[in-house]
C-alpha positions as CSV (number, residue, x, y, z in Angstrom):
1,X,154.1,121.3,142.2
2,X,152.5,118.0,143.1
3,X,149.8,119.9,145.1
4,X,149.2,122.2,142.1
5,X,148.7,119.2,139.8
6,X,146.4,117.6,142.3
7,X,144.2,120.7,142.6
8,X,144.2,121.1,138.8
9,X,143.0,117.5,138.3
10,X,140.3,118.0,141.0
11,X,139.2,121.2,139.4
12,X,138.9,119.7,135.9
13,X,137.1,116.7,137.2
14,X,134.6,118.9,139.0
15,X,134.1,121.1,135.9
16,X,133.3,118.0,133.8
17,X,130.9,116.7,136.4
18,X,129.1,120.1,136.6
19,X,128.8,120.2,132.8
20,X,127.4,116.7,132.7
21,X,124.8,117.6,135.3
22,X,123.7,120.6,133.4
23,X,123.6,118.9,130.0
24,X,120.2,117.5,129.0
25,X,120.0,113.7,128.9
26,X,119.8,112.3,125.4
27,X,116.2,111.4,124.5
28,X,115.4,107.8,123.7
29,X,112.6,106.4,121.6
30,X,110.1,105.8,124.4
31,X,111.3,108.3,127.0
32,X,108.8,110.6,128.5
33,X,105.3,111.2,126.9
34,X,104.5,109.4,123.7
35,X,104.2,111.7,120.8
36,X,102.4,110.5,117.7
37,X,102.6,112.1,114.2
38,X,102.9,110.9,110.6
39,X,104.0,111.7,107.1
40,X,103.9,110.5,103.5
41,X,106.8,110.5,101.0
42,X,107.0,110.5,97.2
43,X,110.2,108.8,96.1
44,X,112.0,108.3,92.8
45,X,114.7,105.7,92.5
46,X,117.5,105.4,89.9
47,X,118.6,101.8,89.7
48,X,119.2,99.0,87.2
49,X,117.0,96.3,86.0
50,X,117.9,93.3,83.8
51,X,121.3,94.9,83.1
52,X,119.8,98.3,82.0
53,X,119.4,101.7,83.6
54,X,116.0,101.9,85.2
55,X,113.7,104.3,87.1
56,X,111.2,103.3,89.8
57,X,108.7,105.6,91.3
58,X,106.7,105.0,94.5
59,X,105.5,106.2,97.9
60,X,105.7,105.3,101.5
61,X,104.5,106.6,104.8
62,X,102.9,105.9,108.1
63,X,102.8,106.5,111.9
64,X,105.7,108.3,113.5
65,X,106.6,107.7,117.1
66,X,108.4,110.4,119.2
67,X,109.8,112.2,116.0
68,X,112.0,109.2,115.4
69,X,110.5,105.9,114.3
70,X,108.0,105.6,111.4
71,X,106.0,102.4,111.0
72,X,104.0,102.1,107.7
73,X,103.8,100.8,104.2
74,X,105.6,101.5,101.0
75,X,105.8,100.4,97.4
76,X,107.5,101.0,94.0
77,X,106.9,100.3,90.4
78,X,109.1,100.2,87.3
79,X,108.3,103.1,84.9
80,X,111.0,102.7,82.3
81,X,110.5,100.4,79.3
82,X,112.5,97.1,79.1
83,X,112.2,94.5,76.4
84,X,111.0,91.1,77.6
85,X,111.5,87.8,75.8
86,X,109.6,86.4,72.8
87,X,107.7,88.6,70.4
88,X,104.3,90.3,70.8
89,X,101.9,88.5,68.5
90,X,99.4,91.4,68.7
91,X,101.8,93.9,67.1
92,X,104.2,94.1,64.1
93,X,106.8,91.8,65.7
94,X,107.9,94.0,68.6
95,X,109.2,92.5,71.8
96,X,107.1,91.8,74.9
97,X,107.9,94.1,77.8
98,X,109.0,93.4,81.4
99,X,106.8,94.8,84.2
100,X,107.7,94.9,87.9
101,X,106.3,96.2,91.1
102,X,106.8,95.6,94.8
103,X,105.9,96.8,98.3
104,X,105.4,95.9,101.9
105,X,106.1,96.9,105.5
106,X,108.3,100.1,105.7
107,X,110.3,101.1,108.8
108,X,112.3,104.3,109.0
109,X,114.3,105.8,111.9
110,X,115.5,109.4,112.1
111,X,118.7,110.5,113.7
112,X,119.5,114.1,114.8
113,X,115.8,114.8,114.4
114,X,116.1,118.2,116.1
115,X,118.7,119.5,113.6
116,X,118.0,121.0,110.3
117,X,120.0,118.3,108.5
118,X,119.4,114.7,109.8
119,X,120.0,111.1,108.7
120,X,117.4,108.4,108.2
121,X,117.7,104.7,107.8
122,X,114.9,102.7,106.4
123,X,113.9,99.1,105.5
124,X,111.2,97.8,103.2
125,X,110.3,94.1,103.6
126,X,107.6,92.5,101.4
127,X,107.0,91.1,98.0
128,X,106.1,91.9,94.5
129,X,105.7,90.6,90.9
130,X,107.5,90.5,87.6
131,X,105.7,89.8,84.3
132,X,106.5,89.4,80.7
133,X,103.6,91.2,79.1
134,X,102.3,92.1,75.7
135,X,100.3,95.1,74.7
136,X,96.8,94.4,73.5
137,X,95.0,97.0,71.4
138,X,91.4,97.8,72.3
139,X,88.6,99.1,70.1
140,X,89.3,102.7,71.2
141,X,92.5,104.8,70.6
142,X,93.3,105.0,74.4
143,X,92.1,101.5,75.4
144,X,95.4,99.6,75.1
145,X,96.0,97.1,77.9
146,X,98.8,94.9,79.0
147,X,98.3,91.1,79.0
148,X,100.7,89.0,81.0
149,X,102.3,86.1,79.1
150,X,104.2,84.8,82.1
151,X,104.6,86.2,85.6
152,X,106.1,85.4,89.0
153,X,106.0,86.6,92.6
154,X,109.1,87.3,94.6
155,X,110.3,88.4,98.0
156,X,112.1,91.7,98.5
157,X,114.2,93.3,101.2
158,X,115.5,96.9,100.6
159,X,117.5,98.8,103.2
160,X,118.5,102.4,102.7
161,X,120.1,105.5,104.2
162,X,119.3,109.1,103.5
163,X,120.4,112.7,104.3
164,X,117.4,115.0,104.7
165,X,116.8,118.7,105.3
166,X,113.8,120.7,106.5
167,X,112.4,123.1,103.9
168,X,109.4,124.0,106.0
169,X,108.0,122.5,109.3
170,X,105.8,120.2,107.1
171,X,108.1,119.5,104.1
172,X,111.4,117.7,103.9
173,X,113.7,116.7,101.0
174,X,116.0,113.7,101.2
175,X,118.6,112.1,99.0
176,X,120.2,108.7,99.6
177,X,120.8,105.2,98.4
178,X,120.3,101.5,99.2
179,X,120.1,98.1,97.8
180,X,117.1,96.1,96.4
181,X,117.5,92.4,97.1
182,X,115.1,90.1,95.2
183,X,114.6,86.4,96.0
184,X,112.3,83.5,95.1
185,X,111.3,84.7,91.6
186,X,110.8,82.0,89.1
187,X,110.3,83.2,85.5
188,X,112.0,82.6,82.2
189,X,114.3,85.2,80.8
190,X,115.2,87.1,84.0
191,X,116.9,86.0,87.2
192,X,116.8,87.3,90.8
193,X,120.3,88.8,90.4
194,X,119.1,90.8,87.3
195,X,116.4,92.4,89.4
196,X,118.6,93.0,92.5
197,X,120.6,96.2,92.3
198,X,121.8,99.3,94.2
199,X,119.5,102.3,94.2
200,X,119.9,106.1,94.4
201,X,116.8,108.1,95.4
202,X,115.3,111.5,95.9
203,X,112.3,111.7,98.3
204,X,109.8,114.5,99.0
205,X,108.2,114.2,102.5
206,X,105.0,115.9,103.6
207,X,103.5,115.6,107.1
208,X,103.9,116.3,110.8
209,X,107.4,115.3,111.9
């Protein structure tokens, strides 16, 4: 019995060793020949801003290394309407509006890149602006412009994680979430914490992956 157990252990160990030798080694970021590609993405984020539901739209993209790491730029802008503080003297007593935009360096890493469904993690690091603005009417019907009454710059860090699927070899769709962290803004009527919030996003990617 002891000899049988011994031979079974040796057989199993040899089988695992043979399988390990036949299995391909996992690829690392800089293993083998360097492959360069790139892509761009259109992204819509559902979030909150100053205590209200908000939508941001934006884009990002750049250089992709070995089908895994993307290094590029990205940016987002607030598209929903949010009342600011004080009244707009140019209109019939309506509120000023808050405007916001931000962007910077964008890094994104893809896991399970050879599968149809894969996971990406990304990080945007940069800055932006927030403004309390009033609408100024121009001489023409479509010549209205926004004039800032007060504005401030800020720093932003936004990490995120997404699940993506390949629709075609050059088109991917992803959904995910993250958190927008704002710091160093200095403007009346809105705080850093009111601009910081979780995000949920849908992204459309186009390029060579």
